[in-house]
N, C-alpha and C positions, 0 to 999 in steps of 0.2 A: 832178721827184721831190722829195718833202718828207719830213721826219722827223716822224712823228705819234705822239702818246701817246694810246692808247685806254684809257679807264677805265670798265669795265663788268663788273658781277658776274654777269650772265647769260652763261655760257660759250658757249652755242649762238649767241646773238646776237653776242657778241664775235668768234666765229670767222667768221660771215657777214660782218660789217663789215670785219674785218681782211683777209679774202680779197679782198673788193671793192676795198679800197684798194690792196692789193699788185698787183692786176690793173692799176691805174693807175700802177704802178711807184713807189709810195710805200713808205717804210721804216716799218713799224709796230711799236711796242712796246706790249704789253698788261699791265695790272694790274687787280686785282679789288676793291681797296678804297682808301679815301681816304688812309690813312697812307702806303701804298706810292706812291700818286700824288704826294703832296707830296715824298717822297724822290726820286722820279725827276725831278720838276720842279726840285728844288734842284740836281740833278747835271747835267742834260742840257738844252741849249737847243733845245727842240722848236720846229718851225715852226707847229704846230697841235695843239690838244688837243680830243679828243672825250670829254665828261664826263657820265656818268650822274648823275642827281640823287640817287637813292635808293641809297646805298652802305652796306655794313655798317661800323659804327663811327663813321665821319666822313662826313657827307653830301657829295655832289659840290659843292653850292653853297657849303658851308663851305670846301671845298678851294680853290675859285675865289677866295673872299674872302681867305683866307690868302695864296694865291699873288700876288694883286694887291697886298696889303699889303706883301709882301716885295719888290715891284718887278717881278714877272713881267709880261711884255708879250705873250707869245704869244697869238694869238686862240683863243677857246674857243667850242665849240659844245656846248650842253646837250642831252642826249638824255634825255627824260623823259615820263612819262605824265601829269604835272601840266599842267593846262590852264587854270586860272583866271587872270584878268588880274592879280590880286594876286601870284600865285606867279611869273608871267612877269616882272612888273615888278621883283620882288625879285631874280630871277636876273640881269636886265640891270643892276640897280643895283650888285650886288656885283662885276660885271666880265665877265659873259658877252657874247659878241659876236653870237651867233645862238642859235636855240632850235628844236629839231626834236622835235615830239611823237611819242611811240610810239603805235601801231605806224607805221613809216615804210618807204617803198621805198628800197632802197639807191641807186637811181639818183638820187633826190632828194638823198640825203646827198652823193653824189659831186659833184653840181652845186653844193651849198653849199660843200663843201670847196674846189672850184676857185675859186669866187668870192672866198672869204676869202683864199686863197693869192695871188690876183692883186693883192690890195691891199697885200701885204707888200713892203717894199723889198728889193731884191736886193743892195744894197751893204753892205759891212761884215760879210761872212760870217765866221763864226768859224773861221778856218783853224787847224788844230792842227799844231804843229811838235815833232818830237822827234828829235834827231840829224839825220841826213840825210833823215828821213821828213817829208813834208808831206801832210796829209789834209784834204780839203774835204768835210765831211759833207753839204753841200747839193748840190753838183754831183757827189757820189759819185766823187771822183777821189783817187788816191793816187799820189804820186811818191816816188822814192828817188834822192837825188842829182840831182834835176831831171828824171829820166826817169820816164815813166808806167809803173806796174805795175798788175797786175789781181788783184783778189780777188773771190770770190763775195759776194753781199750779206750773208750770215751772217758770213762771215770779216771782211768789212769792218766790220760792226757790232762784232765782237769786238775788232778792233784799235783801233777808235775808243774803245771803253770803256777799254782800257789806256792810250791816249794822253791821255785826259782825267784819268787818275789815275796819272801816272808815279811810280814808286818806291813805290807803295802795294801792300801785300801782300793778296791776296784768296784765300779758299778756292775750291775748285771749285764748291761750292754757292752761294756768294755771286755768282760770276761767272754761273752758269747762271740764277739768279734775276733778275739785272739785265739780261742781254743777250738771252736767249731768250724766245720767246713762251710764253704760258700753256699752249698746247696742244702745245708742242714736246716731242719725245721725247729731248731732249738729256740726257746724263748725263756722269759723270766721264770715261769712256772716249772718247765722242765729242768731248768738249772737248779731250782730249789729242791726238786726231787733227786737229782744227781748228787747234790751236796749232802742230802739226808743219807743216801746210800753210802757215801764215803765216810761220813761221820760214824756210821755203825761199824766200820772197819778200823778206823784210826783212833777213835776217842777212848779214853780210859775212864772207868767208872768213878775213880777217886778224885777226878778233877772237880773242885767245888765251884769253879767259876765258868762252867760251860764247855763248849766244844773248842777243838783246835781251829776249826773254821768258824770264825766269829761273824755273826750277822749284825751289822751296824744299821739300825733302823733308818729307812729312807735314804741310805747312802750306798751300801753294798756289802762286800765280804772281804775278809782278810784272814790269812793264816797266822796264828800266834800260839804261844805256849800259855795255857791257862794256869792260874795259881792253883796249887794243891790245897 
């Protein structure tokens, strides 16, 4: 299982691709433009990026160019209708690892994804630590005080987001935009329900000052260590 960023402004195609990847047990985050892609790549260490070439505002190839210039190392597959040798050469020159012309069969995409992921080293995984919580985003494992605990994939992604941004305050809208898929029906109420589920797993009864996920009235949520 890998954490994959899908950058595609065709919502129907993005849905098909994301569903196919999730069927392979990958965690997929989707965005529809280049600026959002750069923001996600800055914040999250993805194991693979699927990048459309023709994006609104900032092209996919320009995103890859800036990502590589900033030191980004995750493999990138370009998804595009461009087929000239010059265009392909330029895509590879700026840092793409593979190139899949549209239209394509999702089965071929899955094969290419598997091939690129096999080349990636498994050592040095970015383990997240906060208090007695330890989260491995690659192996999809969460422990509390050394004991394994279980979250659904969506709740796992939500907790991972908080653990990557400890003590930072986010509104419900910001969290939904960064954690949930483009076609998700997530809203402020479903977010509250998800946070309640996570609290039941991660909170310790001897915390006198509330939950590790703090609700700041009329502002949003943040992950913090409560006083005992």
